[in-house]
N, CA, C and O atoms as a GROMACS GRO file, in nm:
protein
  340
    1MET      N    1  11.113  12.877  10.666
    1MET     CA    2  11.063  12.766  10.587
    1MET      C    3  11.054  12.643  10.676
    1MET      O    4  11.144  12.616  10.756
    2VAL      N    5  10.947  12.569  10.662
    2VAL     CA    6  10.926  12.447  10.740
    2VAL      C    7  10.916  12.329  10.644
    2VAL      O    8  10.841  12.332  10.547
    3THR      N    9  10.992  12.226  10.674
    3THR     CA   10  10.984  12.102  10.596
    3THR      C   11  10.945  11.990  10.691
    3THR      O   12  10.944  12.009  10.813
    4TYR      N   13  10.914  11.876  10.638
    4TYR     CA   14  10.876  11.764  10.724
    4TYR      C   15  10.934  11.634  10.669
    4TYR      O   16  10.966  11.622  10.551
    5ILE      N   17  10.945  11.538  10.759
    5ILE     CA   18  10.984  11.402  10.723
    5ILE      C   19  10.876  11.310  10.778
    5ILE      O   20  10.844  11.315  10.897
    6THR      N   21  10.822  11.227  10.693
    6THR     CA   22  10.724  11.127  10.735
    6THR      C   23  10.797  10.994  10.745
    6THR      O   24  10.866  10.952  10.652
    7ARG      N   25  10.780  10.928  10.860
    7ARG     CA   26  10.843  10.797  10.880
    7ARG      C   27  10.736  10.692  10.904
    7ARG      O   28  10.643  10.712  10.982
    8ILE      N   29  10.750  10.581  10.835
    8ILE     CA   30  10.666  10.463  10.857
    8ILE      C   31  10.757  10.358  10.919
    8ILE      O   32  10.860  10.323  10.862
    9ILE      N   33  10.719  10.309  11.036
    9ILE     CA   34  10.800  10.212  11.109
    9ILE      C   35  10.730  10.076  11.105
    9ILE      O   36  10.611  10.064  11.136
   10LEU      N   37  10.806   9.974  11.067
   10LEU     CA   38  10.757   9.836  11.067
   10LEU      C   39  10.850   9.751  11.152
   10LEU      O   40  10.971   9.776  11.156
   11SER      N   41  10.796   9.653  11.219
   11SER     CA   42  10.880   9.560  11.294
   11SER      C   43  10.957   9.472  11.198
   11SER      O   44  10.901   9.422  11.100
   12ALA      N   45  11.085   9.453  11.226
   12ALA     CA   46  11.167   9.365  11.142
   12ALA      C   47  11.168   9.224  11.198
   12ALA      O   48  11.225   9.132  11.137
   13GLU      N   49  11.106   9.206  11.314
   13GLU     CA   50  11.104   9.076  11.378
   13GLU      C   51  10.979   9.000  11.335
   13GLU      O   52  10.870   9.022  11.387
   14VAL      N   53  10.996   8.912  11.240
   14VAL     CA   54  10.886   8.829  11.192
   14VAL      C   55  10.928   8.684  11.202
   14VAL      O   56  11.040   8.648  11.163
   15ASP      N   57  10.841   8.602  11.254
   15ASP     CA   58  10.868   8.459  11.263
   15ASP      C   59  10.886   8.404  11.122
   15ASP      O   60  10.799   8.423  11.037
   16PRO      N   61  10.998   8.336  11.095
   16PRO     CA   62  11.022   8.282  10.960
   16PRO      C   63  10.910   8.189  10.912
   16PRO      O   64  10.890   8.173  10.792
   17LYS      N   65  10.838   8.129  11.005
   17LYS     CA   66  10.727   8.040  10.969
   17LYS      C   67  10.604   8.119  10.926
   17LYS      O   68  10.511   8.063  10.868
   18ASP      N   69  10.603   8.250  10.956
   18ASP     CA   70  10.488   8.334  10.925
   18ASP      C   71  10.511   8.405  10.792
   18ASP      O   72  10.529   8.527  10.787
   19SER      N   73  10.511   8.328  10.684
   19SER     CA   74  10.538   8.386  10.552
   19SER      C   75  10.430   8.484  10.505
   19SER      O   76  10.464   8.577  10.432
   20PRO      N   77  10.301   8.469  10.543
   20PRO     CA   78  10.204   8.571  10.501
   20PRO      C   79  10.238   8.710  10.558
   20PRO      O   80  10.222   8.810  10.488
   21ALA      N   81  10.284   8.715  10.682
   21ALA     CA   82  10.321   8.845  10.742
   21ALA      C   83  10.440   8.905  10.669
   21ALA      O   84  10.444   9.025  10.643
   22ALA      N   85  10.538   8.823  10.637
   22ALA     CA   86  10.656   8.871  10.564
   22ALA      C   87  10.616   8.919  10.424
   22ALA      O   88  10.669   9.019  10.375
   23ALA      N   89  10.525   8.848  10.361
   23ALA     CA   90  10.478   8.888  10.227
   23ALA      C   91  10.403   9.021  10.233
   23ALA      O   92  10.419   9.105  10.145
   24ARG      N   93  10.321   9.040  10.337
   24ARG     CA   94  10.247   9.166  10.352
   24ARG      C   95  10.343   9.282  10.375
   24ARG      O   96  10.327   9.390  10.319
   25ARG      N   97  10.444   9.257  10.458
   25ARG     CA   98  10.542   9.362  10.484
   25ARG      C   99  10.617   9.397  10.356
   25ARG      O  100  10.641   9.515  10.329
   26GLY      N  101  10.653   9.297  10.279
   26GLY     CA  102  10.720   9.322  10.151
   26GLY      C  103  10.633   9.401  10.055
   26GLY      O  104  10.682   9.491   9.986
   27ALA      N  105  10.504   9.368  10.051
   27ALA     CA  106  10.411   9.440   9.964
   27ALA      C  107  10.396   9.585  10.008
   27ALA      O  108  10.389   9.676   9.925
   28MET      N  109  10.393   9.608  10.139
   28MET     CA  110  10.382   9.744  10.190
   28MET      C  111  10.507   9.825  10.154
   28MET      O  112  10.496   9.940  10.113
   29LEU      N  113  10.624   9.765  10.169
   29LEU     CA  114  10.748   9.835  10.134
   29LEU      C  115  10.753   9.868   9.986
   29LEU      O  116  10.801   9.974   9.947
   30LYS      N  117  10.704   9.777   9.904
   30LYS     CA  118  10.700   9.800   9.759
   30LYS      C  119  10.612   9.922   9.727
   30LYS      O  120  10.648  10.005   9.644
   31LEU      N  121  10.495   9.930   9.792
   31LEU     CA  122  10.406  10.044   9.772
   31LEU      C  123  10.473  10.174   9.816
   31LEU      O  124  10.464  10.276   9.748
   32LEU      N  125  10.540  10.170   9.931
   32LEU     CA  126  10.605  10.291   9.982
   32LEU      C  127  10.718  10.337   9.890
   32LEU      O  128  10.732  10.456   9.865
   33VAL      N  129  10.796  10.244   9.839
   33VAL     CA  130  10.904  10.279   9.746
   33VAL      C  131  10.846  10.341   9.619
   33VAL      O  132  10.903  10.435   9.563
   34SER      N  133  10.731  10.290   9.574
   34SER     CA  134  10.668  10.346   9.454
   34SER      C  135  10.622  10.490   9.474
   34SER      O  136  10.603  10.564   9.378
   35ARG      N  137  10.604  10.530   9.601
   35ARG     CA  138  10.564  10.668   9.632
   35ARG      C  139  10.683  10.754   9.675
   35ARG      O  140  10.664  10.864   9.727
   36GLY      N  141  10.805  10.704   9.654
   36GLY     CA  142  10.924  10.784   9.680
   36GLY      C  143  10.987  10.768   9.817
   36GLY      O  144  11.077  10.844   9.852
   37PHE      N  145  10.943  10.672   9.895
   37PHE     CA  146  11.002  10.650  10.027
   37PHE      C  147  11.137  10.582  10.013
   37PHE      O  148  11.160  10.502   9.922
   38VAL      N  149  11.226  10.614  10.105
   38VAL     CA  150  11.358  10.551  10.114
   38VAL      C  151  11.352  10.454  10.232
   38VAL      O  152  11.309  10.492  10.341
   39ILE      N  153  11.394  10.331  10.210
   39ILE     CA  154  11.384  10.225  10.311
   39ILE      C  155  11.520  10.203  10.377
   39ILE      O  156  11.622  10.192  10.309
   40ASN      N  157  11.520  10.197  10.510
   40ASN     CA  158  11.641  10.168  10.587
   40ASN      C  159  11.607  10.065  10.694
   40ASN      O  160  11.497  10.064  10.748
   41ARG      N  161  11.703   9.980  10.725
   41ARG     CA  162  11.685   9.884  10.834
   41ARG      C  163  11.764   9.935  10.954
   41ARG      O  164  11.882   9.969  10.942
   42ARG      N  165  11.699   9.940  11.067
   42ARG     CA  166  11.763   9.986  11.191
   42ARG      C  167  11.730   9.887  11.302
   42ARG      O  168  11.615   9.873  11.343
   43LYS      N  169  11.831   9.818  11.350
   43LYS     CA  170  11.818   9.718  11.456
   43LYS      C  171  11.701   9.624  11.429
   43LYS      O  172  11.707   9.543  11.336
   44ASN      N  173  11.594   9.634  11.509
   44ASN     CA  174  11.482   9.541  11.494
   44ASN      C  175  11.360   9.604  11.426
   44ASN      O  176  11.247   9.563  11.449
   45ARG      N  177  11.386   9.704  11.342
   45ARG     CA  178  11.275   9.769  11.271
   45ARG      C  179  11.317   9.813  11.132
   45ARG      O  180  11.436   9.826  11.101
   46ILE      N  181  11.217   9.835  11.050
   46ILE     CA  182  11.238   9.886  10.916
   46ILE      C  183  11.175  10.025  10.912
   46ILE      O  184  11.061  10.043  10.955
   47VAL      N  185  11.250  10.122  10.861
   47VAL     CA  186  11.203  10.261  10.858
   47VAL      C  187  11.195  10.307  10.714
   47VAL      O  188  11.293  10.298  10.639
   48ALA      N  189  11.078  10.356  10.675
   48ALA     CA  190  11.057  10.415  10.542
   48ALA      C  191  11.040  10.566  10.562
   48ALA      O  192  10.956  10.608  10.641
   49GLU      N  193  11.119  10.646  10.492
   49GLU     CA  194  11.117  10.792  10.510
   49GLU      C  195  11.087  10.864  10.380
   49GLU      O  196  11.130  10.824  10.272
   50SER      N  197  11.012  10.974  10.394
   50SER     CA  198  10.979  11.057  10.278
   50SER      C  199  10.964  11.202  10.322
   50SER      O  200  10.916  11.230  10.432
   51GLY      N  201  11.004  11.292  10.237
   51GLY     CA  202  10.983  11.434  10.261
   51GLY      C  203  10.878  11.491  10.167
   51GLY      O  204  10.861  11.612  10.158
   52SER      N  205  10.809  11.402  10.096
   52SER     CA  206  10.712  11.449   9.997
   52SER      C  207  10.569  11.400  10.020
   52SER      O  208  10.477  11.444   9.951
   53MET      N  209  10.549  11.310  10.115
   53MET     CA  210  10.414  11.259  10.140
   53MET      C  211  10.382  11.278  10.288
   53MET      O  212  10.452  11.226  10.374
   54GLU      N  213  10.276  11.352  10.317
   54GLU     CA  214  10.238  11.385  10.453
   54GLU      C  215  10.184  11.262  10.525
   54GLU      O  216  10.134  11.169  10.462
   55ALA      N  217  10.195  11.260  10.657
   55ALA     CA  218  10.162  11.144  10.739
   55ALA      C  219  10.019  11.093  10.718
   55ALA      O  220   9.999  10.973  10.698
   56GLN      N  221   9.921  11.181  10.722
   56GLN     CA  222   9.782  11.136  10.706
   56GLN      C  223   9.757  11.080  10.566
   56GLN      O  224   9.680  10.986  10.549
   57ALA      N  225   9.822  11.139  10.467
   57ALA     CA  226   9.806  11.090  10.329
   57ALA      C  227   9.862  10.950  10.314
   57ALA      O  228   9.800  10.865  10.249
   58VAL      N  229   9.980  10.924  10.372
   58VAL     CA  230  10.038  10.790  10.359
   58VAL      C  231   9.959  10.688  10.440
   58VAL      O  232   9.945  10.573  10.398
   59LYS      N  233   9.906  10.729  10.554
   59LYS     CA  234   9.823  10.637  10.633
   59LYS      C  235   9.699  10.598  10.554
   59LYS      O  236   9.664  10.480  10.546
   60ARG      N  237   9.631  10.697  10.495
   60ARG     CA  238   9.514  10.669  10.411
   60ARG      C  239   9.550  10.578  10.294
   60ARG      O  240   9.477  10.484  10.263
   61TYR      N  241   9.664  10.606  10.231
   61TYR     CA  242   9.711  10.528  10.117
   61TYR      C  243   9.729  10.381  10.155
   61TYR      O  244   9.684  10.292  10.082
   62LEU      N  245   9.795  10.356  10.267
   62LEU     CA  246   9.817  10.217  10.310
   62LEU      C  247   9.686  10.149  10.349
   62LEU      O  248   9.666  10.032  10.316
   63LEU      N  249   9.598  10.219  10.418
   63LEU     CA  250   9.469  10.161  10.456
   63LEU      C  251   9.385  10.129  10.332
   63LEU      O  252   9.318  10.026  10.328
   64GLU      N  253   9.388  10.218  10.233
   64GLU     CA  254   9.314  10.194  10.109
   64GLU      C  255   9.367  10.073  10.033
   64GLU      O  256   9.294  10.011   9.955
   65HIS      N  257   9.493  10.038  10.055
   65HIS     CA  258   9.553   9.922   9.988
   65HIS      C  259   9.544   9.796  10.073
   65HIS      O  260   9.614   9.698  10.046
   66GLY      N  261   9.459   9.797  10.174
   66GLY     CA  262   9.429   9.676  10.250
   66GLY      C  263   9.515   9.647  10.371
   66GLY      O  264   9.504   9.540  10.430
   67PHE      N  265   9.601   9.740  10.410
   67PHE     CA  266   9.683   9.719  10.529
   67PHE      C  267   9.608   9.768  10.652
   67PHE      O  268   9.528   9.861  10.644
   68ARG      N  269   9.634   9.705  10.765
   68ARG     CA  270   9.570   9.742  10.891
   68ARG      C  271   9.656   9.845  10.964
   68ARG      O  272   9.779   9.846  10.950
   69ALA      N  273   9.592   9.931  11.041
   69ALA     CA  274   9.664  10.035  11.115
   69ALA      C  275   9.761   9.977  11.217
   69ALA      O  276   9.857  10.043  11.255
   70ASP      N  277   9.737   9.854  11.263
   70ASP     CA  278   9.827   9.794  11.363
   70ASP      C  279   9.950   9.730  11.299
   70ASP      O  280  10.034   9.673  11.370
   71GLU      N  281   9.963   9.736  11.167
   71GLU     CA  282  10.079   9.679  11.098
   71GLU      C  283  10.194   9.780  11.083
   71GLU      O  284  10.304   9.742  11.044
   72PHE      N  285  10.168   9.906  11.112
   72PHE     CA  286  10.271  10.009  11.094
   72PHE      C  287  10.247  10.124  11.190
   72PHE      O  288  10.138  10.141  11.244
   73GLN      N  289  10.352  10.203  11.212
   73GLN     CA  290  10.343  10.324  11.292
   73GLN      C  291  10.382  10.441  11.203
   73GLN      O  292  10.474  10.430  11.121
   74VAL      N  293  10.312  10.552  11.219
   74VAL     CA  294  10.340  10.671  11.138
   74VAL      C  295  10.393  10.782  11.230
   74VAL      O  296  10.334  10.811  11.333
   75TYR      N  297  10.504  10.842  11.190
   75TYR     CA  298  10.562  10.955  11.262
   75TYR      C  299  10.580  11.070  11.164
   75TYR      O  300  10.618  11.050  11.049
   76LEU      N  301  10.551  11.190  11.212
   76LEU     CA  302  10.571  11.310  11.130
   76LEU      C  303  10.660  11.405  11.209
   76LEU      O  304  10.630  11.441  11.322
   77GLU      N  305  10.770  11.444  11.148
   77GLU     CA  306  10.866  11.533  11.214
   77GLU      C  307  10.880  11.660  11.130
   77GLU      O  308  10.913  11.655  11.012
   78TYR      N  309  10.852  11.774  11.195
   78TYR     CA  310  10.868  11.903  11.127
   78TYR      C  311  11.006  11.959  11.158
   78TYR      O  312  11.057  11.943  11.269
   79THR      N  313  11.066  12.023  11.059
   79THR     CA  314  11.196  12.086  11.075
   79THR      C  315  11.185  12.230  11.029
   79THR      O  316  11.143  12.256  10.917
   80ARG      N  317  11.223  12.323  11.114
   80ARG     CA  318  11.223  12.464  11.074
   80ARG      C  319  11.362  12.500  11.026
   80ARG      O  320  11.461  12.481  11.096
   81GLN      N  321  11.368  12.552  10.907
   81GLN     CA  322  11.495  12.596  10.852
   81GLN      C  323  11.507  12.746  10.872
   81GLN      O  324  11.409  12.813  10.905
   82TRP      N  325  11.626  12.798  10.854
   82TRP     CA  326  11.647  12.942  10.872
   82TRP      C  327  11.563  13.021  10.773
   82TRP      O  328  11.541  12.980  10.659
   83GLY      N  329  11.517  13.134  10.820
   83GLY     CA  330  11.438  13.221  10.734
   83GLY      C  331  11.310  13.261  10.804
   83GLY      O  332  11.293  13.238  10.924
   84MET      N  333  11.222  13.322  10.730
   84MET     CA  334  11.096  13.370  10.786
   84MET      C  335  10.996  13.256  10.796
   84MET      O  336  10.992  13.168  10.710
   85LEU      N  337  10.918  13.259  10.900
   85LEU     CA  338  10.814  13.158  10.918
   85LEU      C  339  10.678  13.220  10.902
   85LEU      O  340  10.576  13.151  10.914
   0.00000   0.00000   0.00000
């Protein structure tokens, strides 16, 4: 059996004077949470993780909602569990 984890990475370093960027990041996180993503803060980045939404689907979803591809990074990690493949 193969499962996957999709990670969306956002920079946590935003200039406090740049409130539009912070608002966009907040809106993106809200959308991701609504699709079942779990949000974690790690050092200088914010990581949203899901095992139910594939990487290309979430990228399309964010682009359709007006976000630019340079505002986030998408990672897809496959995990093979014991059993037949």
